[in-house]
N, CA, C and O atoms as a GROMACS GRO file, in nm:
protein
  304
    1MET      N    1   0.095  -0.110  -0.020
    1MET     CA    2   0.005  -0.008   0.030
    1MET      C    3   0.081   0.120   0.007
    1MET      O    4   0.154   0.149   0.102
    2ARG      N    5   0.083   0.188  -0.073
    2ARG     CA    6   0.134   0.380  -0.068
    2ARG      C    7   0.073   0.439  -0.038
    2ARG      O    8  -0.047   0.425  -0.065
    3GLY      N    9   0.116   0.530   0.028
    3GLY     CA   10   0.064   0.652   0.131
    3GLY      C   11   0.033   0.776   0.031
    3GLY      O   12  -0.049   0.863   0.058
    4ARG      N   13   0.120   0.773  -0.105
    4ARG     CA   14   0.072   0.897  -0.200
    4ARG      C   15  -0.036   0.854  -0.258
    4ARG      O   16  -0.116   0.937  -0.301
    5GLU      N   17  -0.063   0.708  -0.275
    5GLU     CA   18  -0.183   0.677  -0.326
    5GLU      C   19  -0.349   0.670  -0.250
    5GLU      O   20  -0.447   0.620  -0.305
    6MET      N   21  -0.346   0.724  -0.132
    6MET     CA   22  -0.452   0.767  -0.096
    6MET      C   23  -0.488   0.898  -0.083
    6MET      O   24  -0.478   0.952   0.027
    7PRO      N   25  -0.529   0.957  -0.178
    7PRO     CA   26  -0.586   1.133  -0.152
    7PRO      C   27  -0.700   1.102  -0.061
    7PRO      O   28  -0.757   0.994  -0.044
    8GLY      N   29  -0.720   1.208  -0.009
    8GLY     CA   30  -0.810   1.227   0.112
    8GLY      C   31  -0.792   1.176   0.266
    8GLY      O   32  -0.870   1.208   0.356
    9THR      N   33  -0.696   1.105   0.281
    9THR     CA   34  -0.662   1.030   0.403
    9THR      C   35  -0.599   1.113   0.485
    9THR      O   36  -0.487   1.161   0.468
   10GLN      N   37  -0.692   1.133   0.602
   10GLN     CA   38  -0.639   1.211   0.687
   10GLN      C   39  -0.532   1.154   0.772
   10GLN      O   40  -0.553   1.043   0.820
   11TRP      N   41  -0.427   1.208   0.796
   11TRP     CA   42  -0.290   1.162   0.906
   11TRP      C   43  -0.294   1.232   0.987
   11TRP      O   44  -0.307   1.352   0.966
   12GLN      N   45  -0.280   1.167   1.140
   12GLN     CA   46  -0.221   1.264   1.208
   12GLN      C   47  -0.122   1.174   1.287
   12GLN      O   48  -0.113   1.054   1.312
   13LYS      N   49  -0.039   1.303   1.317
   13LYS     CA   50   0.098   1.240   1.378
   13LYS      C   51   0.080   1.223   1.528
   13LYS      O   52  -0.001   1.281   1.600
   14SER      N   53   0.152   1.152   1.555
   14SER     CA   54   0.175   1.115   1.683
   14SER      C   55   0.216   1.215   1.789
   14SER      O   56   0.307   1.294   1.764
   15SER      N   57   0.152   1.214   1.913
   15SER     CA   58   0.167   1.336   2.024
   15SER      C   59   0.347   1.289   2.081
   15SER      O   60   0.426   1.374   2.123
   16PHE      N   61   0.368   1.193   2.073
   16PHE     CA   62   0.498   1.140   2.096
   16PHE      C   63   0.628   1.209   1.976
   16PHE      O   64   0.744   1.210   2.018
   17SER      N   65   0.608   1.249   1.871
   17SER     CA   66   0.675   1.266   1.754
   17SER      C   67   0.754   1.436   1.800
   17SER      O   68   0.858   1.486   1.759
   18GLY      N   69   0.679   1.476   1.875
   18GLY     CA   70   0.703   1.622   1.859
   18GLY      C   71   0.655   1.736   1.755
   18GLY      O   72   0.571   1.715   1.667
   19VAL      N   73   0.710   1.839   1.773
   19VAL     CA   74   0.636   1.960   1.706
   19VAL      C   75   0.696   1.923   1.545
   19VAL      O   76   0.620   1.908   1.449
   20GLU      N   77   0.839   1.914   1.538
   20GLU     CA   78   0.903   1.911   1.395
   20GLU      C   79   0.996   1.846   1.395
   20GLU      O   80   1.036   1.804   1.504
   21GLY      N   81   1.073   1.807   1.257
   21GLY     CA   82   1.153   1.718   1.215
   21GLY      C   83   1.093   1.605   1.146
   21GLY      O   84   0.970   1.598   1.155
   22PRO      N   85   1.157   1.508   1.074
   22PRO     CA   86   1.132   1.405   0.974
   22PRO      C   87   1.062   1.280   1.042
   22PRO      O   88   0.963   1.219   1.002
   23ASN      N   89   1.126   1.263   1.134
   23ASN     CA   90   1.115   1.129   1.206
   23ASN      C   91   0.965   1.125   1.345
   23ASN      O   92   0.956   1.122   1.468
   24CYS      N   93   0.871   1.126   1.222
   24CYS     CA   94   0.695   1.130   1.312
   24CYS      C   95   0.645   1.013   1.250
   24CYS      O   96   0.660   0.975   1.134
   25VAL      N   97   0.574   0.955   1.358
   25VAL     CA   98   0.478   0.847   1.324
   25VAL      C   99   0.364   0.905   1.290
   25VAL      O  100   0.339   1.013   1.344
   26GLU      N  101   0.254   0.839   1.180
   26GLU     CA  102   0.127   0.919   1.141
   26GLU      C  103   0.051   0.796   1.155
   26GLU      O  104   0.102   0.685   1.144
   27LEU      N  105  -0.091   0.820   1.182
   27LEU     CA  106  -0.181   0.711   1.174
   27LEU      C  107  -0.307   0.804   1.096
   27LEU      O  108  -0.327   0.925   1.093
   28ALA      N  109  -0.389   0.672   1.028
   28ALA     CA  110  -0.534   0.710   0.974
   28ALA      C  111  -0.555   0.612   1.003
   28ALA      O  112  -0.489   0.513   1.036
   29SER      N  113  -0.738   0.655   0.979
   29SER     CA  114  -0.824   0.549   0.960
   29SER      C  115  -0.890   0.532   0.848
   29SER      O  116  -0.947   0.632   0.805
   30VAL      N  117  -0.902   0.407   0.769
   30VAL     CA  118  -1.002   0.385   0.660
   30VAL      C  119  -1.044   0.273   0.672
   30VAL      O  120  -0.972   0.174   0.673
   31GLU      N  121  -1.202   0.269   0.688
   31GLU     CA  122  -1.258   0.161   0.621
   31GLU      C  123  -1.226   0.087   0.762
   31GLU      O  124  -1.197  -0.025   0.721
   32GLY      N  125  -1.214   0.083   0.896
   32GLY     CA  126  -1.185   0.006   0.999
   32GLY      C  127  -1.061  -0.042   1.054
   32GLY      O  128  -1.047  -0.109   1.156
   33HIS      N  129  -0.954   0.010   0.958
   33HIS     CA  130  -0.799  -0.006   0.955
   33HIS      C  131  -0.732   0.078   0.979
   33HIS      O  132  -0.745   0.189   0.930
   34LEU      N  133  -0.648   0.049   1.055
   34LEU     CA  134  -0.530   0.167   1.120
   34LEU      C  135  -0.424   0.168   0.997
   34LEU      O  136  -0.381   0.060   0.957
   35LEU      N  137  -0.385   0.275   0.943
   35LEU     CA  138  -0.273   0.252   0.857
   35LEU      C  139  -0.183   0.348   0.960
   35LEU      O  140  -0.230   0.442   1.024
   36LEU      N  141  -0.063   0.310   0.962
   36LEU     CA  142   0.044   0.353   1.009
   36LEU      C  143   0.200   0.407   0.920
   36LEU      O  144   0.237   0.316   0.846
   37ARG      N  145   0.264   0.492   0.916
   37ARG     CA  146   0.360   0.540   0.834
   37ARG      C  147   0.411   0.627   0.900
   37ARG      O  148   0.352   0.698   0.982
   38GLU      N  149   0.589   0.632   0.855
   38GLU     CA  150   0.679   0.741   0.866
   38GLU      C  151   0.670   0.863   0.791
   38GLU      O  152   0.647   0.854   0.671
   39SER      N  153   0.686   0.980   0.848
   39SER     CA  154   0.640   1.098   0.772
   39SER      C  155   0.775   1.104   0.743
   39SER      O  156   0.786   1.226   0.733
   40ASP      N  157   0.890   1.059   0.722
   40ASP     CA  158   1.003   1.058   0.631
   40ASP      C  159   0.996   0.941   0.539
   40ASP      O  160   1.096   0.905   0.477
   41ASP      N  161   0.891   0.887   0.528
   41ASP     CA  162   0.889   0.773   0.416
   41ASP      C  163   0.710   0.757   0.387
   41ASP      O  164   0.641   0.655   0.398
   42PRO      N  165   0.683   0.848   0.361
   42PRO     CA  166   0.485   0.816   0.339
   42PRO      C  167   0.459   0.756   0.274
   42PRO      O  168   0.342   0.717   0.277
   43ASP      N  169   0.549   0.707   0.172
   43ASP     CA  170   0.506   0.594   0.060
   43ASP      C  171   0.467   0.466   0.100
   43ASP      O  172   0.375   0.398   0.054
   44THR      N  173   0.578   0.429   0.228
   44THR     CA  174   0.522   0.303   0.337
   44THR      C  175   0.440   0.262   0.405
   44THR      O  176   0.466   0.253   0.525
   45VAL      N  177   0.309   0.222   0.355
   45VAL     CA  178   0.263   0.185   0.506
   45VAL      C  179   0.165   0.084   0.526
   45VAL      O  180   0.083   0.028   0.454
   46ILE      N  181   0.198   0.078   0.644
   46ILE     CA  182   0.188  -0.063   0.714
   46ILE      C  183  -0.029  -0.024   0.775
   46ILE      O  184  -0.086   0.072   0.828
   47ALA      N  185  -0.067  -0.136   0.734
   47ALA     CA  186  -0.250  -0.156   0.756
   47ALA      C  187  -0.261  -0.276   0.867
   47ALA      O  188  -0.202  -0.384   0.861
   48THR      N  189  -0.333  -0.241   0.949
   48THR     CA  190  -0.348  -0.303   1.072
   48THR      C  191  -0.518  -0.290   1.145
   48THR      O  192  -0.613  -0.221   1.108
   49THR      N  193  -0.508  -0.365   1.232
   49THR     CA  194  -0.678  -0.356   1.325
   49THR      C  195  -0.674  -0.269   1.433
   49THR      O  196  -0.558  -0.232   1.451
   50PRO      N  197  -0.730  -0.234   1.491
   50PRO     CA  198  -0.688  -0.150   1.640
   50PRO      C  199  -0.670  -0.248   1.725
   50PRO      O  200  -0.570  -0.267   1.794
   51ALA      N  201  -0.807  -0.338   1.719
   51ALA     CA  202  -0.706  -0.488   1.817
   51ALA      C  203  -0.576  -0.490   1.857
   51ALA      O  204  -0.525  -0.460   1.965
   52ARG      N  205  -0.502  -0.553   1.699
   52ARG     CA  206  -0.366  -0.550   1.664
   52ARG      C  207  -0.295  -0.494   1.729
   52ARG      O  208  -0.200  -0.542   1.791
   53LEU      N  209  -0.350  -0.325   1.724
   53LEU     CA  210  -0.229  -0.218   1.757
   53LEU      C  211  -0.214  -0.226   1.873
   53LEU      O  212  -0.104  -0.219   1.928
   54ASN      N  213  -0.359  -0.248   1.950
   54ASN     CA  214  -0.370  -0.217   2.076
   54ASN      C  215  -0.286  -0.362   2.146
   54ASN      O  216  -0.227  -0.342   2.252
   55ALA      N  217  -0.284  -0.468   2.102
   55ALA     CA  218  -0.201  -0.600   2.147
   55ALA      C  219  -0.047  -0.560   2.169
   55ALA      O  220   0.018  -0.565   2.273
   56LEU      N  221  -0.004  -0.519   2.035
   56LEU     CA  222   0.140  -0.469   2.014
   56LEU      C  223   0.175  -0.365   2.132
   56LEU      O  224   0.265  -0.388   2.213
   57VAL      N  225   0.095  -0.247   2.134
   57VAL     CA  226   0.149  -0.194   2.260
   57VAL      C  227   0.116  -0.189   2.371
   57VAL      O  228   0.159  -0.098   2.442
   58ARG      N  229   0.029  -0.287   2.420
   58ARG     CA  230   0.022  -0.385   2.548
   58ARG      C  231   0.170  -0.455   2.571
   58ARG      O  232   0.236  -0.436   2.672
   59TRP      N  233   0.213  -0.546   2.456
   59TRP     CA  234   0.300  -0.605   2.487
   59TRP      C  235   0.445  -0.546   2.482
   59TRP      O  236   0.546  -0.602   2.525
   60GLN      N  237   0.436  -0.405   2.414
   60GLN     CA  238   0.535  -0.316   2.438
   60GLN      C  239   0.590  -0.282   2.560
   60GLN      O  240   0.708  -0.285   2.597
   61LYS      N  241   0.485  -0.246   2.620
   61LYS     CA  242   0.460  -0.160   2.776
   61LYS      C  243   0.499  -0.250   2.877
   61LYS      O  244   0.551  -0.211   2.982
   62SER      N  245   0.472  -0.404   2.845
   62SER     CA  246   0.509  -0.511   2.925
   62SER      C  247   0.641  -0.540   2.951
   62SER      O  248   0.693  -0.569   3.059
   63GLN      N  249   0.710  -0.525   2.801
   63GLN     CA  250   0.851  -0.530   2.837
   63GLN      C  251   0.927  -0.425   2.911
   63GLN      O  252   1.033  -0.446   2.970
   64ARG      N  253   0.875  -0.330   2.904
   64ARG     CA  254   0.901  -0.231   2.962
   64ARG      C  255   0.952  -0.239   3.104
   64ARG      O  256   1.063  -0.214   3.151
   65ARG      N  257   0.811  -0.289   3.169
   65ARG     CA  258   0.793  -0.314   3.322
   65ARG      C  259   0.888  -0.429   3.344
   65ARG      O  260   0.947  -0.433   3.452
   66SER      N  261   0.911  -0.529   3.248
   66SER     CA  262   0.958  -0.653   3.283
   66SER      C  263   1.104  -0.646   3.292
   66SER      O  264   1.165  -0.580   3.208
   67PRO      N  265   1.181  -0.725   3.412
   67PRO     CA  266   1.329  -0.701   3.404
   67PRO      C  267   1.409  -0.776   3.288
   67PRO      O  268   1.397  -0.888   3.236
   68LYS      N  269   1.502  -0.661   3.268
   68LYS     CA  270   1.569  -0.755   3.172
   68LYS      C  271   1.656  -0.881   3.222
   68LYS      O  272   1.724  -0.891   3.324
   69VAL      N  273   1.638  -0.957   3.137
   69VAL     CA  274   1.665  -1.140   3.156
   69VAL      C  275   1.798  -1.123   3.065
   69VAL      O  276   1.795  -1.099   2.945
   70ARG      N  277   1.939  -1.142   3.159
   70ARG     CA  278   2.047  -1.129   3.109
   70ARG      C  279   2.110  -1.267   3.046
   70ARG      O  280   2.083  -1.365   3.115
   71GLU      N  281   2.177  -1.289   2.946
   71GLU     CA  282   2.189  -1.448   2.904
   71GLU      C  283   2.318  -1.461   3.006
   71GLU      O  284   2.387  -1.365   3.043
   72PRO      N  285   2.338  -1.604   3.045
   72PRO     CA  286   2.501  -1.635   3.095
   72PRO      C  287   2.588  -1.604   3.040
   72PRO      O  288   2.595  -1.613   2.918
   73ALA      N  289   2.684  -1.555   3.115
   73ALA     CA  290   2.836  -1.528   3.020
   73ALA      C  291   2.869  -1.707   2.946
   73ALA      O  292   2.837  -1.813   3.001
   74ARG      N  293   2.925  -1.693   2.838
   74ARG     CA  294   3.016  -1.775   2.783
   74ARG      C  295   3.128  -1.755   2.795
   74ARG      O  296   3.181  -1.648   2.764
   75HIS      N  297   3.195  -1.868   2.850
   75HIS     CA  298   3.342  -1.856   2.889
   75HIS      C  299   3.398  -1.937   2.749
   75HIS      O  300   3.346  -2.043   2.715
   76ARG      N  301   3.502  -1.882   2.677
   76ARG     CA  302   3.567  -1.997   2.561
   76ARG      C  303   3.684  -2.026   2.625
   76ARG      O  304   3.763  -2.106   2.575
   0.00000   0.00000   0.00000
């Protein structure tokens, strides 16, 4: 799916992206799907559902709360 081939799509920049700069995550909602893209690469678009995006965000947040498990050092 190409971002520039979607006329009329209303993209919203993430509030975590800041005010300026090309490194922004943008979202749009089209026919029950969420579209995601980076503002510095607007032609690449990822389509997902709200439930799947919610699951990804919950999983990512759970990874921040969990202590990092370190692999035991290997001796050579």
